[in-house]
N, C-alpha and C positions, 0 to 999 in steps of 0.2 A: 746383559750385565746390569743395565739400569733396573730391569725388573727384579734381579737378584738383590740389589741394594735396597730397593723399595720394600721387598719382602722382609729383609733383615731389620729395617727401620720399624716396620709395622710390628714385627715380633718383639723387638726391644721395647717399643712403646707399650705394647700389651703387657709385657713382663713387669715393667716399672709400675704401670697402673695397678696390676694385680698385687705387687709388693706393697703399694701404698694402702690398698684395701686391707691387707693383712695387718699392717702396722696399726691402722685406725681401729680395726676390730680387736686387736690384742690389747689396746689401751682404753677401750670403751668403758670399762668398769672402774678405771682409776679415778680416785677422788682425792682432792687436796682440801683439807678442812682447816679453817682459821677459828680458834675458839679458846675457851678457858677450861682447864682441868678442874672439875668440881667434885670428883668422887673417885674412890678406888674400891674394887671388889676383890678381896683376897683370894677366895677359892677359884674364882674365874680367871685370876691372874690378868686382870684388865683394869683400865681406868676409863672414866667417862669425860668426854669433851662436850661442852655446851657452846654452840655457835652464838653469835650476837642476837639471833632471832629466838634463841632458847632451845633449839632442837638438840637432843641428846644423842651422842654417838658412843656406843660401848666398844672400846678398842683393846684388843689383846696385845700385850707387849711384855717383854722381859724387863724393859726399862721402867724403873720406879720414878715417876714424875711427881713433883710436889703439887699438892692441891692448891689452886690459885694461880698456877703457871699459865701464862698466855702462850699458846703453841700454834705452830703450823705443822700439820701431820698429813703425810700421804698414806692413803688407806687402800686396802683391798677387801672386798666382801667375802665373808666365810659362809659355809653352807647353812648355818643356822640363822643367818641374817645379821650377825654382829660383824665386827671388822678386825683386821690385823694391821698393825702399823708397819709400813715399809720404811719410811723416813720420818723422824720426829725432830723438830727444832724448837727450842724454847726462846721466846722473843721478849719476855717480860713477866710481870706479876701483877695481880689485881686482887682486891678484896670484895669485889661485887660480881654478880653474874645473873643473867636472866635464864630461867628454866621453863620449859613447857612439857606437859605430859598429862597422864591420867592419875587421879587420886585412887589408890588401891587399898589403903589402910589409913585409919585415923585413930589417934589416942586422945580421948576426951580429957583425960587427967593432965597430961603433959602439954597438950596443944600441938604435938608433933604429928606428922603425917608422912606417908610414903608416896613419892611421885615416881610413876613408872612410864617407861617407853621400852622399845625393843632392846632386850639385853640388859636392862637396868631397872631396879626398884630401890631408889635411894631415900633414906630417911632425912626429912627436912625438919629442923627444930623450930619452935616458936621463938620469936625475937626476944632477947633477954629483957626482962622487965615489962614485957607486953602482956596484958591480961586480955584473953579472948573468951567470949561466952562459948559454952560447949555447942550450942545450936548454930554457931557461926562457922563451924568447921564444915567444909564441903563434903557431901556424901561420896561414898565410893562410886566410881564410874564417872566422876566429874572431870572434864578437861579444863586445865587451868594454865595460865601463864603467871609466873611469880618472879619478883625480883628478890634477890637474896644477898646476904653478906657472908663472907668466908673469914673465919678467925684464924689465928696463928696455929691452932691445933688442927685445922682442916675441917672443922664443923661448919655446916651450912645452915643458916637461919633465915627464915622468911621475913621480909620487910613489908611487902605488899603483894596482893593477889588479885587476879582478874579471872572470873569464871567465863570460859569460852564455850560452854555447852556440855551436854551429856554424851559420853561415848556410846555410839550405837553398835550393837552386835558385841563382839568379844573385845577383850583388851589383854595386853601382855603383862605378866608378872615374872619377876626373877627372884630366886631364893634358893636356900639350902634345904634339901629334903630332911625333915626332922623325924618323920615316922611314916610307915606304910601299913594300912589295914586291909589285908586281902579279903577279909570277911565282908566288911562294909564297902569295899572297893573305893577307898579314899586314900589320898596322900596328904600329909601336912607339910607345908614348907614355911620357912621363916617369913615374917611379914615384910622384911626388907632384905635386900640381897646379901648384906654382910651380917645379918642377925644382930643388929645393934638394939633393936626394940625389945628383944627377948620374948616375943610372942609369935604365934603361928597362924597360918591361914589354911583351912581345910578345903580341899578340892575333890569333888566327886569325879571318878573315872567312869565313863559310860561303857556299856558292853561292847561298843564298836572299837574301843581302845583298850590298852592293857597296862597293868601296873608293873609288868615284868621289866621294862627298861629302867625303872627307878631303883636307886640304891641310897640308903640312908647316908647322909654326909655329902652327897653329890650336889654340885651347883647345877640348877636347871632353869630353863626359861619355858614358861607355859603360856598358852593362849587360852583364856577362860571366858565363859559367858555367864553373866549374872542371871539367876533364876528368880521367879516371883517371890519365893520364900526367903530370899536373901543369900542363898547358897551359891557356890560357884561350880560350874560344870566344865570339865576339861574338854577343849576342842582340838588341842594339839600340843606337842611337847618336843623338846630337844635338849640335849646335854649342853652345858656351857662351862664344863670343867676344863678350863684352859683352851688353847687353840686346838689341841687334839680332840677334845670333846666337841668343840664347836664344828669341827669338820667331820665328825662321825655320823654318817647317815643311818647306821644301824640303831642309833639311839633316838632317831627322829620318827615321829608318828603324827598322823592327823593333819589338821590345818595349822601351819606354823604361824599364821596371823601376821606374816611379814608384809605390812602395808607401807613399808618405807620407800618403796620404789616411786610411788606417786609423790610423797612428801619430799623425796630427793629432788624430783623435777621442780616442784613448787618452790623449794628453797633456792635452787639454782637460779630460777627465773626471777624470783623476788629479789635475790641478792644482786642481780645484774641489771635491774631496772632502776631508773632515776628515782630518788626519794622525793616524796611530795606528789601532788596531783598535777595534771596537765596545766601548763601556764605558770607553775610555781618556779621559784628560783632554786629548787633542790638540785643537788649534784649527785652523780652516780656514786653509790657506795661500793666499798670493796666486797667482793663475793665471799661468803662464808664457805661455800662449797663450789668447787670447779671440777668439771668432768671433761674428759676428752671428747665425749659424744653429745655434749649439751646442744640442744637445738634452739635455745632461746637467745643465742648470741652468735655473731658471725665468726668469732674466734674461739679457740679451744686451748686448754692448758693441761699439761700432764706432768707428773713427777714420778720418778722411778728410784728404786733403791733395793737393797737387800732386805729380805724378810726378817722382822724382829718379832718372833713369836715363840711360844713355848707350850708344852703339854702340861696339863694340870694333873695332880694326884688326888685321889679320893681321901677324905678325912671324915670323922664322925663328930656330930654335935648333938646337942639336945635343946629343947625349948618347950614352951607351953602351948599346946594346940589352942586355936581360937578361930575366929572368923572376922572378916572386915567389919568395922563399925560404920553403919550406914546412916548417920545422923543427917538431918536435912539442913538446908540453908547454905549460903556462900558469902564470901567476902568480896566486896566490889571495889576495893581500893585500886586506883590505877597503877599500872606497872611502870616503873621508871627505867631509865637507860643505864646499863652498867658501864663502868669506865675502867681504865687500867693504867698502871704505872709500872716502871721497871725497865731495866736495861736488857739488851740482848744477851742470851746465854744459850749454849748448845752442847755443854759437856755431858758425858755419860754419868749416870749415878742418880742419886735422889736430888733432883733439881729443886 
C-alpha cells in the first residue's frame, strides 16, 4: 500500500513538473513593452512603439492609437519578425521620445531623414527653424540615437543626434513597392514606410532571389546590403501587409535579417540593471521589455490577452524612383532624456 501511495505521489509530482515546463515554454516569447507610440504605418496596419532606450517595435493592431501616447503593450512575435498586440493600455501622453535605428535615406534639401529598424522606416523631420548644413546629415548606413519632439499632428522632429557607428553587413528597410523591373531585376520601394517623402529607393534582386513575391502597392520589409557603388542588394524579404502578410511564409525569402533576438536580450538586461556604475547611488529603472524567459533577472513577468490583429489589403501607389543619399558627416549633439505627462487612459478608439 505504501509503495502504491509513493508511486502515485511520484507520478503526480512528475505530472505537475511537466505541466510547469509547458506553461513556461508556452509563455517564453511573451513580451510586455513600456514606451511611446511614435509612428503609424497605414498599409501595414501597425504602429511603432519606442522604448525609453529608443528601441523601435513595429506592432500590428486593429486599434488606432494616438501618436505620443505612453503605452504598456503585451506582444507576440510574428513570422516576419514584427509583432502583434495582445493587450494594449494607454497610461499617458508625451511630446518627446528617444529613437535609435539606422539612417536609410536622407533629404539634403529638407534636412529630413528616414530612421529604420525591423518593420519600420519612419521619416524624421528637421527641427522647426533649425538650419543644418547638408554635409552634417549622417550618411546612409549610420546607426544613430536621436531625441525628438512630437507635435499635435503626430509629426516627429529631431532635436539632437548621436552617431553610434556604421551598420555592418545588411540593414532593414520598410516601404511600399512602387515599381518592379523584371528586365533589370530591381524593385523600387518608398523611401519611408508610409511614403511621406514622395521618393523611392531602388533595390537590386540577385539571381539567388526572385522578384515574383513582390506586388506593386504591397507593404514589404527588406534586408539589404550596401554595395561599393552605393547601390543596395537584396538579401531577404517578407510581406508586411497587415498581420496576415506578416504571417505569410510563402512571401518570405532569403535572409530576413532579424537581428532583434540579441537586442531583445540586451534591452531586457539593461532595463533590469541599476542605473549608474558600481558604487553610485543610482536606482533600478523600470524595465522597457519584460519576458517570461529572461535570464538576467531572478523573476519573470508575463501578460496575456486576446489577439488584436488584422489582415491587410493590397493597394496601389506611385512615386519617383531614386536611391539613398549617402552624404558624409554626422551630428554629435548629445541625446537628451524624453519625458512624459498625462493621465491614465485605456478606452478603445483613437486614443
